[in-house]
C-alpha positions as CSV (number, residue, x, y, z in Angstrom):
1,X,6.5,-9.2,-4.6
2,X,8.8,-11.8,-6.2
3,X,6.5,-14.6,-7.0
4,X,8.2,-17.3,-4.9
5,X,5.9,-18.8,-2.4
6,X,6.6,-17.1,0.9
7,X,5.1,-19.4,3.5
8,X,3.0,-22.5,3.8
9,X,1.5,-24.8,6.4
10,X,3.0,-27.9,4.7
11,X,6.2,-28.6,2.9
12,X,4.2,-29.9,-0.1
13,X,2.4,-26.5,-0.4
14,X,5.6,-24.6,-0.1
15,X,7.3,-26.8,-2.8
16,X,4.3,-26.6,-5.2
17,X,4.1,-22.9,-5.1
18,X,7.8,-22.2,-5.4
19,X,8.9,-20.9,-8.8
20,X,11.9,-23.1,-9.4
21,X,13.1,-23.8,-12.9
22,X,12.9,-27.6,-12.7
23,X,12.6,-30.0,-15.6
24,X,10.6,-33.2,-15.4
25,X,13.7,-35.2,-14.8
26,X,14.8,-33.1,-11.9
27,X,11.5,-33.4,-10.2
28,X,11.9,-37.2,-9.6
29,X,9.6,-38.5,-6.9
30,X,8.0,-35.1,-6.4
31,X,6.8,-34.8,-10.0
32,X,3.2,-35.0,-8.8
33,X,3.7,-32.0,-6.6
34,X,5.4,-29.8,-9.2
35,X,3.0,-28.3,-11.7
36,X,3.7,-28.0,-15.4
37,X,5.4,-24.6,-16.0
38,X,6.9,-25.0,-19.5
39,X,4.5,-22.5,-21.0
40,X,4.7,-19.8,-18.3
41,X,8.5,-19.8,-18.6
42,X,8.0,-18.5,-22.1
43,X,4.8,-16.4,-21.9
44,X,5.5,-14.6,-18.6
45,X,9.0,-13.2,-19.6
46,X,7.6,-12.1,-23.0
47,X,4.6,-10.4,-21.3
48,X,7.0,-8.7,-18.8
49,X,9.2,-7.6,-21.7
50,X,6.2,-6.0,-23.4
51,X,5.1,-4.4,-20.1
52,X,8.6,-3.0,-19.6
53,X,8.7,-1.3,-23.0
54,X,5.1,-0.1,-22.9
55,X,5.4,1.1,-19.3
56,X,8.7,3.0,-19.8
57,X,7.5,4.7,-23.0
58,X,4.0,5.4,-21.7
59,X,4.8,6.7,-18.2
60,X,7.9,8.5,-19.5
61,X,5.9,10.3,-22.1
62,X,3.2,11.2,-19.6
63,X,5.7,12.6,-17.1
64,X,7.5,14.5,-19.9
65,X,4.2,16.0,-21.2
66,X,3.3,17.5,-17.9
67,X,6.7,18.8,-17.0
68,X,7.4,20.1,-20.5
69,X,4.1,22.1,-20.9
70,X,3.2,24.7,-18.4
71,X,-0.5,24.5,-19.4
72,X,-0.6,20.9,-18.3
73,X,0.5,21.6,-14.8
74,X,-2.9,21.6,-13.2
75,X,-3.7,19.9,-9.9
76,X,-5.1,16.5,-11.2
77,X,-2.0,16.1,-13.4
78,X,0.3,16.7,-10.4
79,X,-1.2,13.5,-8.8
80,X,-1.2,11.7,-12.1
81,X,2.5,12.5,-12.7
82,X,3.3,11.3,-9.1
83,X,1.4,8.1,-9.8
84,X,3.4,7.6,-13.0
85,X,6.7,8.2,-11.3
86,X,6.0,5.3,-9.0
87,X,5.0,3.1,-11.9
88,X,8.0,4.2,-13.9
89,X,10.4,3.4,-11.0
90,X,8.8,0.0,-10.4
91,X,8.9,-1.0,-14.1
92,X,12.5,0.2,-14.6
93,X,13.9,-1.8,-11.6
94,X,11.5,-4.6,-10.5
95,X,10.1,-5.9,-13.8
96,X,13.4,-7.2,-15.3
97,X,14.2,-9.1,-12.1
98,X,10.7,-10.6,-11.8
99,X,10.7,-11.7,-15.4
100,X,14.0,-13.5,-14.9
101,X,12.7,-15.6,-11.9
102,X,10.7,-17.6,-14.5
103,X,13.8,-18.3,-16.5
104,X,16.6,-18.8,-13.9
105,X,16.7,-21.7,-11.5
106,X,17.4,-19.5,-8.5
107,X,17.8,-15.9,-7.3
108,X,21.3,-14.8,-8.5
109,X,21.2,-11.0,-7.7
110,X,22.1,-11.0,-4.0
111,X,20.3,-9.8,-0.9
112,X,20.5,-6.1,-1.6
113,X,18.6,-6.3,-4.9
114,X,16.2,-8.7,-3.2
115,X,15.3,-6.1,-0.6
116,X,15.2,-3.3,-3.1
117,X,12.9,-5.3,-5.4
118,X,10.5,-6.2,-2.7
119,X,10.6,-2.7,-1.2
120,X,9.9,-0.9,-4.5
121,X,6.9,-3.2,-5.2
122,X,5.3,-2.2,-1.9
123,X,6.1,1.4,-2.3
124,X,4.6,1.5,-5.8
125,X,1.4,-0.2,-4.5
126,X,1.1,2.4,-1.8
127,X,1.8,5.4,-4.1
128,X,-0.7,4.1,-6.6
129,X,-3.6,3.7,-4.2
130,X,-2.8,6.9,-2.2
131,X,-2.6,9.0,-5.4
132,X,-5.9,7.6,-6.6
133,X,-7.4,8.6,-3.2
134,X,-6.0,12.1,-3.5
135,X,-7.3,12.4,-7.1
136,X,-10.8,11.4,-5.9
137,X,-10.6,13.9,-3.1
138,X,-9.5,16.6,-5.5
139,X,-12.4,15.8,-7.9
140,X,-14.8,15.9,-4.9
141,X,-13.6,19.4,-4.0
142,X,-13.8,20.5,-7.6
143,X,-17.5,19.5,-7.9
144,X,-18.7,20.2,-4.3
145,X,-16.9,23.4,-3.6
146,X,-15.0,24.6,-6.7
147,X,-14.3,28.0,-5.2
148,X,-12.3,26.4,-2.4
149,X,-9.7,25.3,-4.9
150,X,-8.8,28.9,-5.8
151,X,-8.6,30.2,-2.2
152,X,-4.9,29.1,-1.8
153,X,-2.1,28.0,-4.0
154,X,-3.5,24.8,-5.4
155,X,-0.4,23.6,-7.3
156,X,1.8,24.1,-4.2
157,X,-0.8,22.3,-2.1
158,X,-1.0,19.4,-4.6
159,X,2.8,19.0,-4.7
160,X,3.0,19.1,-0.9
161,X,0.2,16.5,-0.6
162,X,1.8,14.2,-3.2
163,X,5.2,14.5,-1.4
164,X,3.6,13.6,1.9
165,X,1.8,10.6,0.4
166,X,5.1,9.4,-1.1
167,X,6.7,9.7,2.3
168,X,3.9,7.6,3.9
169,X,4.3,4.9,1.2
170,X,8.0,4.8,1.8
171,X,7.6,4.5,5.5
172,X,4.8,1.8,5.3
173,X,7.1,-0.3,3.1
174,X,9.9,-0.4,5.6
175,X,8.7,-3.7,7.2
176,X,9.0,-5.5,3.8
177,X,12.5,-4.0,3.3
178,X,13.5,-5.4,6.7
179,X,12.0,-8.8,6.4
180,X,12.9,-9.7,2.8
181,X,16.1,-11.7,2.4
182,X,17.8,-14.5,0.4
183,X,17.7,-17.9,1.8
184,X,19.0,-21.3,0.8
185,X,15.9,-23.4,0.4
186,X,16.3,-27.2,0.5
187,X,13.0,-29.0,-0.1
188,X,14.8,-32.4,-0.2
189,X,17.9,-34.2,-1.2
190,X,16.5,-35.0,-4.7
191,X,15.9,-31.4,-5.6
192,X,18.9,-30.0,-3.9
193,X,19.1,-26.4,-2.6
194,X,18.2,-23.1,-4.2
195,X,18.7,-19.5,-3.4
196,X,15.4,-17.8,-3.0
197,X,14.5,-14.1,-2.6
198,X,11.7,-14.4,0.0
199,X,9.6,-11.6,1.5
200,X,8.5,-13.4,4.7
201,X,11.2,-16.1,5.7
202,X,9.0,-18.3,7.9
203,X,10.0,-21.6,9.5
204,X,8.8,-23.6,6.4
205,X,11.8,-22.2,4.6
206,X,14.2,-22.4,7.5
207,X,13.5,-18.7,8.3
208,X,13.0,-16.9,11.6
209,X,9.5,-15.4,11.2
210,X,6.4,-17.1,12.6
211,X,3.5,-17.8,10.3
212,X,1.3,-15.4,12.1
213,X,3.6,-12.5,11.1
214,X,3.2,-13.1,7.4
215,X,-0.6,-13.5,7.8
216,X,-0.8,-10.3,9.8
217,X,1.3,-8.4,7.1
218,X,-0.9,-9.7,4.3
219,X,-4.0,-8.7,6.1
220,X,-2.7,-5.2,6.9
221,X,-1.7,-4.7,3.3
222,X,-5.1,-5.7,2.1
223,X,-6.8,-3.1,4.4
224,X,-4.2,-0.3,4.1
225,X,-3.4,-0.6,0.4
226,X,-6.8,-1.7,-0.9
227,X,-10.0,-1.9,1.1
228,X,-9.8,1.3,3.2
229,X,-8.7,3.5,0.3
230,X,-11.4,2.1,-2.0
231,X,-14.0,2.7,0.7
232,X,-12.8,6.4,0.9
233,X,-12.8,6.7,-2.9
234,X,-16.3,5.2,-3.1
235,X,-17.6,7.7,-0.4
236,X,-16.1,10.6,-2.5
237,X,-17.9,9.5,-5.6
238,X,-21.2,8.9,-3.8
239,X,-21.0,12.5,-2.5
240,X,-20.2,13.8,-5.9
241,X,-23.1,12.0,-7.5
242,X,-25.4,13.4,-4.8
243,X,-24.2,17.0,-5.4
244,X,-24.6,16.6,-9.1
245,X,-28.2,15.3,-8.8
246,X,-29.1,18.2,-6.5
247,X,-27.3,20.7,-8.7
248,X,-29.3,19.6,-11.7
249,X,-32.4,20.9,-10.0
250,X,-30.9,24.3,-9.3
251,X,-29.6,25.3,-12.8
252,X,-29.6,29.1,-13.4
253,X,-32.8,30.2,-15.2
254,X,-31.4,32.2,-18.2
255,X,-30.0,30.3,-21.2
256,X,-26.5,31.8,-20.9
257,X,-26.2,30.7,-17.3
258,X,-27.5,27.3,-18.1
259,X,-25.0,26.8,-20.9
260,X,-22.0,28.1,-18.8
261,X,-23.0,25.9,-15.8
262,X,-23.5,22.9,-18.0
263,X,-20.1,23.4,-19.6
264,X,-18.4,23.6,-16.2
265,X,-20.1,20.5,-15.0
266,X,-19.2,18.5,-18.1
267,X,-15.5,19.5,-17.8
268,X,-15.3,18.4,-14.2
269,X,-17.2,15.2,-14.9
270,X,-14.7,14.3,-17.7
271,X,-11.8,14.5,-15.2
272,X,-13.8,12.6,-12.6
273,X,-14.5,9.8,-15.1
274,X,-10.8,9.6,-16.0
275,X,-10.0,9.2,-12.3
276,X,-12.7,6.6,-11.9
277,X,-11.2,4.6,-14.8
278,X,-7.9,4.6,-13.0
279,X,-9.6,3.2,-9.9
280,X,-11.4,0.5,-11.9
281,X,-8.2,-0.5,-13.6
282,X,-6.4,-0.6,-10.2
283,X,-9.2,-2.9,-8.7
284,X,-9.1,-5.2,-11.8
285,X,-5.3,-5.6,-11.6
286,X,-4.8,-5.8,-7.8
287,X,-7.9,-7.5,-6.4
288,X,-6.8,-11.0,-7.8
289,X,-3.4,-10.6,-6.2
290,X,-4.9,-9.8,-2.8
291,X,-7.3,-12.7,-3.1
292,X,-4.5,-15.1,-3.9
293,X,-2.3,-13.9,-1.0
294,X,-5.2,-14.1,1.4
295,X,-6.1,-17.6,0.2
296,X,-2.5,-18.7,0.2
297,X,-1.8,-17.6,3.8
298,X,-5.1,-18.5,5.4
299,X,-6.2,-21.6,3.3
300,X,-4.9,-24.9,4.6
301,X,-5.5,-27.0,1.5
302,X,-3.2,-28.3,-1.2
303,X,-1.7,-26.1,-3.9
304,X,-3.5,-27.2,-7.1
305,X,-3.3,-26.3,-10.8
306,X,-6.1,-23.7,-10.5
307,X,-4.3,-21.9,-7.7
308,X,-1.1,-21.9,-9.6
309,X,-2.7,-20.4,-12.7
310,X,-4.5,-17.9,-10.6
311,X,-1.2,-17.0,-8.8
312,X,0.7,-16.4,-12.1
313,X,-2.2,-14.4,-13.6
314,X,-2.6,-12.2,-10.5
315,X,1.1,-11.7,-10.4
316,X,1.2,-10.5,-14.0
317,X,-1.8,-8.2,-13.5
318,X,-0.2,-6.5,-10.6
319,X,2.7,-5.4,-12.8
320,X,0.5,-4.6,-15.8
321,X,-1.3,-2.0,-13.7
322,X,1.9,0.0,-13.8
323,X,1.7,0.5,-17.5
324,X,-2.1,0.9,-18.3
325,X,-2.8,4.4,-17.0
326,X,-1.1,6.2,-19.9
327,X,-3.3,4.2,-22.2
328,X,-6.4,5.1,-20.3
329,X,-5.5,8.8,-20.5
330,X,-4.9,8.5,-24.3
331,X,-8.5,7.3,-24.8
332,X,-10.1,9.5,-22.2
333,X,-8.3,12.8,-22.4
334,X,-8.2,14.8,-25.6
335,X,-5.4,16.9,-24.2
336,X,-3.1,14.0,-23.4
337,X,-4.0,12.4,-26.7
338,X,-2.8,15.4,-28.6
339,X,0.4,15.6,-26.8
340,X,1.0,11.8,-27.1
341,X,0.5,12.1,-30.8
342,X,2.9,15.0,-30.9
343,X,5.7,13.3,-29.0
344,X,5.3,9.7,-30.0
345,X,3.7,9.7,-33.5
346,X,5.0,12.9,-35.0
347,X,7.2,10.9,-37.4
348,X,4.1,9.1,-38.7
349,X,2.2,12.2,-39.8
350,X,3.0,14.6,-42.6
351,X,1.4,17.5,-40.8
352,X,2.6,17.8,-37.2
353,X,0.9,19.9,-34.7
354,X,2.1,23.5,-34.5
355,X,0.0,24.6,-31.6
356,X,-1.5,22.6,-28.8
357,X,-4.3,24.2,-26.7
358,X,-4.2,24.4,-22.9
359,X,-7.0,23.5,-20.5
360,X,-10.2,25.1,-21.5
361,X,-8.6,26.7,-24.5
362,X,-10.5,27.1,-27.8
363,X,-7.4,27.7,-29.9
364,X,-7.6,25.9,-33.2
365,X,-4.7,23.9,-34.6
366,X,-2.5,25.3,-37.3
367,X,-0.6,23.0,-39.5
368,X,2.6,23.3,-41.5
369,X,3.8,21.1,-44.3
370,X,7.1,19.3,-44.2
371,X,9.6,20.5,-46.7
């Protein structure tokens, strides 16, 4: 969400957490309540600019890689592409606007873009966590009952599941689309009034929503988009670990059977570890944001320097999450690394790849010299 404070129990807390581009002279008598933000107005836009470039290139390359190469269109990659589509859309539309709120004194883009910006952020959060849950379920099936994956059309089923999860995320974000608006916030006569894109316009900002509504929505988001999905993902991985431990005691007796079985298990574990890395990155990037929002809406104390730094850090981490998954795949997946090198770094090598193997392929690379 746009990092303006959305509600508060006191005017002082609302004013302190509002991202207004005020100078020391403009603060006047309220200088003690406005925190020093000179550094963040430089660092945050630069960080968002880097995230924009990295996210567009990384997610764009990932999507192109899977769509361009038939051998990459396997079930896990369907969910990964769906996840990247949500990240790509968020970075393309929301990141530029959220970077500018640290530079501009007020929201200048109108109510429509305010609603679109807030809506896309909630949709992207839902898509991310739902796709991670679907990926974990797919890895659970691949390890617990691998034959079940081949009883029906797995690609069609994966596309259908991803589409349904997108629909659920779009529907669950409608309350934020409805409530977000632009208001004219007037903290006092000294500071004047400012246009603010606000997600929950409560009475502290002259809005129409009660405080309990914003508290309820923040709590529901925490459970729906974080705690419950992580509980489900954790259950899948516990079951996978149990099956692998039991399977290790039932390895086929002959050497050929042992080697083949071990190779299958290693291949499935590699994908499961990649999915787990996505989950860990998601927790690292989104847990601070959820903690901040819960503290902000339910903690009745003053807004201090620590909370301000924590707010800005958690806000940036939430957007950084949308550009880190391609990096994780680059380091965890040999397949994706080879395609990334081919599409992104081909101009840096004198011997580009001529053939790229598909899943489970043992084809060796052939090289050709540039002429």
